[in-house]
Phi, psi and omega in degrees: 000323184293314169302319176301312183295323176297317176302311180279351183055055180258141179274125187266354185281345183270010178270149168260133184258140174237154169262129184259133172288134186285343182266306189251357175071019177290140182271139177226147173280152185305321179291338180276351184278344184242146174229156175256133171239108193051257182245008177253161172252130181233160175275144177275167172247161180295132177257014181288136173264116186299315177233091186293335180272354187283156178292328177253088181276121180233127175291161183295310182068021177273150180290145182262327182222164176241158182264137182228146180255124177286170179297335185270355177101354179276137178285145172221146186251134180245131178293141179288321171225144186235144173237125177264133184242134165217141193298157178287320179302307181300317180299316176301320175296317177297315177300319186282344179283342188287143178291151179053027179295327186295335192276340187292000000 
């Protein structure tokens, strides 16, 4: 991905990041993936109901993030899957601002 972004000269800071459930592909905002229980932070599980009209409504229940320990001993949570979204308008503006784009 780094090589592709470098080749296309795309700036990664203008993308919206979403966390994706690895099982059912429901999108969550990154701040929705963690919850505070008493004085600890825990990763949430997916609450999407796969078949909402079924008699046996069962939530997905997949983990959205995994816990990692940093060198200083503090825990940090990393999403299992990330989806980056950039608007089409911003992408077209970026391409049109390049020099000699019309000649390509």
